[in-house]
C-alpha positions in Angstrom: 23.2 -18.7 29.8 26.5 -17.8 31.5 29.7 -18.8 29.7 33.2 -18.8 30.9 34.7 -17.0 27.9 34.1 -13.7 26.2 33.8 -15.3 22.8 33.1 -18.9 21.5 33.4 -19.7 17.8 33.5 -16.1 16.9 30.3 -15.2 18.8 30.8 -12.4 21.4 29.1 -12.3 24.8 28.2 -9.5 27.2 30.0 -9.0 30.4 27.5 -8.6 33.2 28.0 -9.1 36.9 31.4 -10.5 36.3 30.2 -13.3 33.9 30.1 -13.5 30.2 26.5 -14.0 29.1 24.5 -14.4 26.0 22.3 -11.5 25.0 18.6 -11.8 25.7 18.0 -10.9 22.0 18.7 -13.5 19.4 19.6 -10.8 16.8 23.2 -10.3 15.7 25.5 -8.6 13.2 28.3 -10.1 11.3 31.8 -8.8 11.9 34.2 -8.3 9.0 37.8 -8.0 8.3 37.8 -4.8 6.1 41.0 -5.8 4.3 39.4 -9.0 2.9 35.6 -8.6 3.3 35.5 -11.9 5.1 33.2 -12.6 8.1 35.3 -13.0 11.2 32.7 -13.3 13.9 29.3 -12.2 15.2 28.3 -9.6 17.7 24.9 -9.7 19.5 22.5 -6.8 19.1 21.5 -6.7 22.7 18.2 -5.3 24.0 17.0 -2.9 26.7 16.6 -5.9 29.0 20.4 -6.6 28.7 21.0 -3.0 29.7 18.7 -3.3 32.6 20.5 -6.4 33.8 23.9 -4.7 33.4 22.9 -1.5 35.2 21.3 -3.5 38.0 24.5 -5.5 38.5 26.5 -2.2 38.3 24.3 -0.5 40.9 24.9 -3.4 43.4 28.6 -3.3 42.8 28.8 0.4 43.2 27.6 0.3 46.7 30.7 -1.4 47.9 33.1 -0.1 45.2 32.7 3.5 46.2 33.7 2.5 49.7 36.8 0.7 48.5 39.9 2.8 49.4 41.4 4.7 46.5 44.7 3.0 47.0 43.0 -0.4 46.4 41.3 1.0 43.3 44.5 2.3 41.9 46.2 -1.0 42.7 43.9 -2.7 40.3 44.6 -0.2 37.6 48.4 -0.6 38.1 47.9 -4.4 37.5 45.7 -3.5 34.5 48.4 -1.4 33.0 50.9 -4.2 33.4 48.6 -6.6 31.6 48.0 -4.0 28.8 51.7 -3.6 28.4 52.2 -7.4 28.2 49.4 -7.8 25.7 50.2 -4.7 23.5 50.8 -6.7 20.3 47.7 -8.9 20.8 45.5 -5.8 21.2 47.1 -4.1 18.2 46.6 -7.1 16.0 43.0 -7.2 17.1 42.6 -3.6 16.1 44.1 -4.2 12.7 42.0 -7.3 12.0 38.6 -5.7 12.8 39.3 -2.0 11.9 41.9 -2.3 9.1 44.4 0.4 10.1 48.0 -0.6 9.6 49.7 -2.3 12.5 52.0 0.6 13.3 48.9 2.8 13.8 47.3 0.2 15.9 50.3 -0.1 18.1 50.3 3.7 18.5 46.7 3.6 19.4 47.4 1.0 22.2 50.2 3.2 23.5 47.9 6.3 23.7 45.2 4.2 25.5 47.7 3.0 28.0 48.6 6.7 28.7 45.1 7.1 29.9 45.5 4.2 32.3 48.7 5.7 33.6 46.9 9.0 34.2 44.1 7.2 36.1 46.7 5.5 38.3 47.5 9.0 39.8 44.0 9.1 41.4 45.4 9.5 44.9 46.5 13.0 43.8 43.8 13.8 41.2 40.9 13.1 43.7 42.2 15.3 46.5 39.9 18.0 47.7 40.6 21.3 49.4 40.1 23.0 52.7 39.9 26.5 54.0 40.1 27.1 57.8 38.4 29.9 59.7 36.1 31.3 56.9 34.4 32.7 60.0 35.1 32.3 63.6 35.7 28.6 64.3 34.1 27.7 60.9 36.0 25.5 58.4 35.1 24.5 54.8 36.1 21.3 53.1 35.6 20.2 49.5 35.4 16.5 48.7 35.2 14.7 45.3 32.8 11.8 45.2 31.7 9.4 42.5 28.5 9.7 40.6 27.3 6.1 40.6 26.7 4.0 37.5 28.1 5.7 34.3 28.3 4.6 30.7 30.4 5.0 27.6 29.2 4.7 24.0 32.1 4.3 21.6 32.8 4.6 17.8 34.5 2.1 15.5 37.6 4.0 14.6 39.6 3.7 17.9 38.3 0.4 19.4 41.0 0.4 22.2 42.0 4.1 22.8 38.5 5.6 23.2 37.2 3.1 25.7 40.4 3.6 27.6 39.7 7.4 27.5 36.6 6.6 29.6 36.4 3.6 31.9 39.8 3.7 33.7 39.2 7.2 35.0 35.5 6.5 35.8 36.3 3.4 37.7 39.2 4.7 39.7 37.0 7.6 40.8 34.7 5.0 42.4 32.0 4.7 39.7 30.7 1.5 38.1 30.9 1.6 34.3 28.8 0.1 31.5 30.6 0.1 28.1 28.8 -0.1 24.7 31.5 -0.7 22.1 30.9 -0.1 18.4 29.1 -3.0 16.9 31.6 -2.8 14.0 34.7 -3.2 16.1 33.7 -4.9 19.4 36.3 -7.6 19.7 39.1 -5.3 20.9 36.8 -3.9 23.6 36.0 -7.4 24.7 39.8 -8.1 25.0 40.2 -5.0 27.2 37.4 -6.3 29.4 39.0 -9.7 29.7 42.2 -8.1 30.9 40.4 -5.9 33.4 38.7 -8.9 34.9 42.1 -10.6 35.1 43.5 -7.5 36.9 40.9 -8.1 39.6 38.1 -5.6 39.0 35.2 -6.7 41.2 32.1 -8.2 39.6 29.7 -5.7 38.2 32.1 -2.7 38.5 32.8 -3.0 34.7 30.2 -4.3 32.2 30.1 -4.6 28.4 26.8 -4.7 26.6 27.2 -5.2 22.8 24.7 -3.8 20.3 23.5 -0.8 18.3 21.0 2.0 18.8 18.7 0.1 21.1 21.5 -0.3 23.6 22.5 3.3 23.3 19.0 4.6 23.8 18.4 2.3 26.8 21.6 3.7 28.5 20.5 7.3 27.7 17.1 6.7 29.2 17.9 4.4 32.2 17.1 6.2 35.5 20.1 4.7 37.3 22.7 5.8 34.7 24.1 9.1 36.0 26.4 10.1 33.2 27.2 9.2 29.6 30.4 9.7 27.6 30.1 9.5 23.8 32.3 9.7 20.8 30.8 9.7 17.3 29.5 11.7 14.3 28.0 15.2 14.8 24.3 14.3 14.2 24.5 11.4 16.6 26.5 13.4 19.2 23.8 16.1 19.2 21.1 13.5 19.6 23.0 11.8 22.5 23.6 15.1 24.2 20.0 16.3 24.0 18.5 12.9 24.8 20.8 12.3 27.8 20.2 15.8 29.1 16.5 15.4 28.8 16.7 12.4 31.1 18.7 14.4 33.6 22.1 13.0 32.9 25.5 14.5 32.7 26.7 14.1 29.1 29.9 14.7 27.2 29.5 14.1 23.5 32.6 14.3 21.2 31.4 15.0 17.7 32.5 15.5 14.1 35.2 17.6 12.6 36.6 19.5 9.6 40.2 20.1 10.5 42.3 22.6 8.6 46.0 22.3 7.7 47.4 25.7 6.8 50.7 25.9 4.9 52.6 29.2 4.7 55.4 29.9 2.2 58.1 29.5 4.8 57.0 26.0 5.7 59.6 23.1 5.5 58.1 21.4 2.4 59.5 17.9 2.8 58.5 17.6 6.5 55.2 19.3 5.9 54.3 16.9 3.1 54.9 13.9 5.4 52.8 15.5 8.2 49.9 16.3 5.8 49.9 12.8 4.3 49.9 11.2 7.8 47.2 13.6 8.9 44.9 13.3 5.9 45.4 9.7 4.9 46.5 8.0 8.1 43.9 5.5 9.3 42.3 6.1 5.8 41.0 9.4 7.1 38.7 7.7 9.6 39.5 9.8 12.7 38.1 13.1 14.0 41.6 14.6 14.1 42.3 13.9 10.4 43.3 16.8 8.3 40.5 17.4 5.8 41.0 20.9 4.3 44.5 22.0 3.1 44.7 25.8 3.2 47.7 26.8 1.1 49.0 30.4 0.8 49.1 31.1 -3.0 52.8 31.6 -3.1 53.5 28.0 -2.1 50.3 26.2 -3.4 51.6 24.9 -6.7 54.9 23.7 -5.3 53.4 22.1 -2.3 50.6 20.4 -4.1 52.9 18.9 -6.7 55.1 17.4 -3.9 52.0 16.3 -1.9 50.3 14.7 -4.9 53.4 12.8 -5.8 53.9 11.5 -2.3 50.2 10.5 -1.9 50.2 8.7 -5.2 53.0 6.5 -4.0 51.2 5.4 -0.8 51.2 1.6 -0.5 47.7 0.4 0.2 46.8 -3.0 1.5 46.3 -5.2 4.6 47.6 -3.6 7.7 49.5 -6.8 8.5 51.7 -6.5 5.4 55.1 -4.9 5.7 55.5 -1.4 4.4 51.8 -0.8 3.9 51.0 2.8 4.7 47.2 2.9 4.4 44.5 0.2 5.0 40.8 -0.1 4.0 37.7 1.7 5.0 35.5 0.1 7.6 32.7 -1.2 5.3 31.6 -1.2 1.7 28.7 1.2 2.6 31.2 3.7 4.0 33.5 3.3 0.9 30.5 4.1 -1.3 29.7 7.2 0.8 33.3 8.5 0.5 33.2 7.8 -3.3 30.1 9.9 -3.5 31.9 12.9 -2.0 34.6 12.5 -4.7 31.9 12.6 -7.3 30.3 15.6 -5.6 33.5 17.6 -5.5 34.2 17.0 -9.1 30.6 17.9 -10.1 30.8 21.1 -8.0 33.8 22.2 -10.1 36.8 21.4 -7.9 40.0 20.2 -9.6 40.6 16.6 -8.8 44.4 16.4 -9.0 44.6 12.9 -7.4 41.7 10.4 -7.8 41.8 7.7 -5.2 39.3 5.6 -7.2 42.1 4.8 -9.7 44.8 4.1 -7.1 46.3 0.6 -7.2 44.5 -1.3 -4.4 43.7 -4.9 -3.6 40.7 -6.3 -5.4 39.1 -7.7 -2.2 38.2 -5.7 0.9 37.0 -2.1 1.2 39.9 -0.1 -0.1 40.0 3.4 -1.6 43.1 5.4 -2.5 43.8 9.0 -1.4 42.1 11.8 -3.2 43.2 15.5 -3.4 41.2 18.3 -4.7 42.5 21.8 -5.7 40.8 25.1 -6.1 38.0 24.2 -3.8 35.5 26.9 -3.0 34.9 27.1 0.8 31.1 26.9 0.1 31.5 23.4 -1.5 30.3 20.3 0.4 33.7 18.8 0.3 35.1 21.8 2.2 32.3 21.9 4.8 31.1 18.4 5.6 32.9 15.7 7.5 33.8 13.0 4.9 35.6 10.6 7.3 37.8 9.2 4.5 41.0 9.8 2.5 39.8 13.0 0.8 41.7 16.3 1.1 40.3 19.5 -0.2 42.6 22.4 -1.0 41.6 26.0 -0.6 44.0 28.8 -1.8 44.3 32.0 0.3 46.2 35.3 0.0 47.2 35.8 3.7 47.4 33.9 7.0 44.5 36.1 8.2 42.3 34.6 5.4 43.3 31.1 6.5 42.4 31.8 10.1 39.1 33.3 9.0 38.4 30.1 7.0 39.0 28.0 10.1 36.7 30.3 12.1 33.8 30.1 9.7 33.6 26.3 10.0 30.8 25.0 12.1 33.3 22.5 13.6 36.2 23.4 15.9 38.1 20.2 16.7 41.6 20.8 15.4 43.6 23.2 13.3 47.2 23.2 12.2 49.7 25.7 10.9 53.0 25.0 9.2 55.4 27.9 9.3 58.8 29.1 10.6 57.3 32.4 11.7 56.8 32.8 15.4 54.6 35.9 14.8 52.3 33.9 12.5 52.2 31.0 14.9 51.2 33.2 17.8 48.5 34.9 15.7 47.1 31.6 14.7 47.3 30.1 18.3 45.4 33.1 19.7 42.7 33.6 17.1 42.0 30.2 15.5 38.6 28.9 16.8 39.5 25.3 17.5 40.1 23.5 20.7 43.3 21.6 19.6 46.0 23.6 17.8 49.1 22.3 16.1 52.2 24.2 15.1 54.2 22.1 12.6 52.3 19.1 14.0 49.9 17.2 11.6 47.7 15.6 14.3 47.5 17.8 17.4 45.8 15.3 19.6 46.8 16.0 23.2 48.5 13.4 25.5 46.3 11.9 28.2 47.1 14.5 30.9 45.4 17.2 28.8 41.8 17.4 27.7 40.7 16.4 24.2 39.0 19.8 23.8 36.9 20.2 20.7 34.9 23.4 20.2 31.7 24.4 18.5 29.9 21.5 16.9 32.8 19.2 17.6 31.7 18.9 21.2 28.5 18.9 23.2 28.9 19.4 26.9 31.0 21.5 29.3 33.7 19.1 30.5 35.9 17.2 28.0 37.5 13.7 28.2 41.0 13.1 29.4 43.2 15.0 31.9 41.6 16.7 34.9 38.5 17.2 32.8 37.9 13.5 33.1 38.2 13.6 36.9 35.7 16.5 36.9 33.2 14.7 34.6 33.2 11.4 36.6 32.9 13.1 40.1 30.8 15.6 41.8 31.8 18.0 44.5 30.6 18.0 48.0 31.3 21.1 50.2 31.1 20.7 54.0 31.0 23.8 56.2 31.5 22.9 59.9 31.7 24.4 63.3 32.4 22.5 66.6 31.4 23.6 70.1 
């Protein structure tokens, strides 16, 4: 049954062929406000039949969309950016309600997403090919970039606006048709993004939304008419997505888990570094792949720094992201809070020194809240030092030299981000050259690149060859055609 709205009485609908439609399956999940635990809506758990319908509509739309001049495609994105700008607060409040992050963080997320649309608006430059005359007598060579066809994005819950905006603006402006599967935990923000894109004038079928869980993801990975899949999520799922998509002949980029290290040297600016580490480790309640998770303190500064850090973290105001002065919100679900608590218990049982216990922090009685935890004297072999916790837990490892800190970074199976706090240019250069992580920060707590540069995780933090964002995004959503010609 087609409907005229994306949501009625809290029930979400799929966007297929330019219309908002009920899922063919009658199954659904409840949506929660993590700050209260209250049900705020329902999301359909769509089936493979819904994916078939969306991909069919996208395939039909692609035939004419790829022939649409690039200036007309970018014109739609310029209108879309204007609508996003006009609806920033509405989008941010949607993020806070369904994810729980504080409103300031939600607003920053929207801004970073809009950056991606701004980058996509430069497609008339980004999509230019190249030529070389007279490679032989009267023979010229030309390189063209052409769209792939129908492509898909599978998104996580932690950035319900920014991560979809990493994907579909670039894909669409390159001439592809896009099918989005938002997280079933935070789908309302993605639906709002879709409504605004329809308002901007995207043709029917060029952009689709199919809500659901694993069944939808598997159907997209197996569908013969889906040429490429972009994914962001945990390491085990990223590996599965990459292998499954590749086995079905698809181009896949799968952004994965992380264990990011924050290295503090004795010459670091302590007050500023404390603020940067708190924001990195406990911002968004630690639910982001760029969160600092392991504090690596040179022994000369470890005691002083940990005292200041623990005092600051213990003062964090925790509550609903809509409340003024709140610095940290809830975790996404009770199940996830229990998982993070289990890591606190595991770290203590393994012998680490729990200097700040988030379980005893003053938090609201309702919702899925957990305070910040800090461990000291963590052995690098412990689970809390190796595994992605995805919560407000920081593990401290003490080292003698900066070389030991770099070695610790390099021994991790992950390689998303790593940060160094120092005033030494020599140490910074050594770290920049030798740390095995794709995104490096020098006196920056969260070294996530702006949209013009790739989000370039290494090792098990990424599966694929071409990353999201920047020119890597153009490369991923296009293929090259080389024409060699001679005229008589």
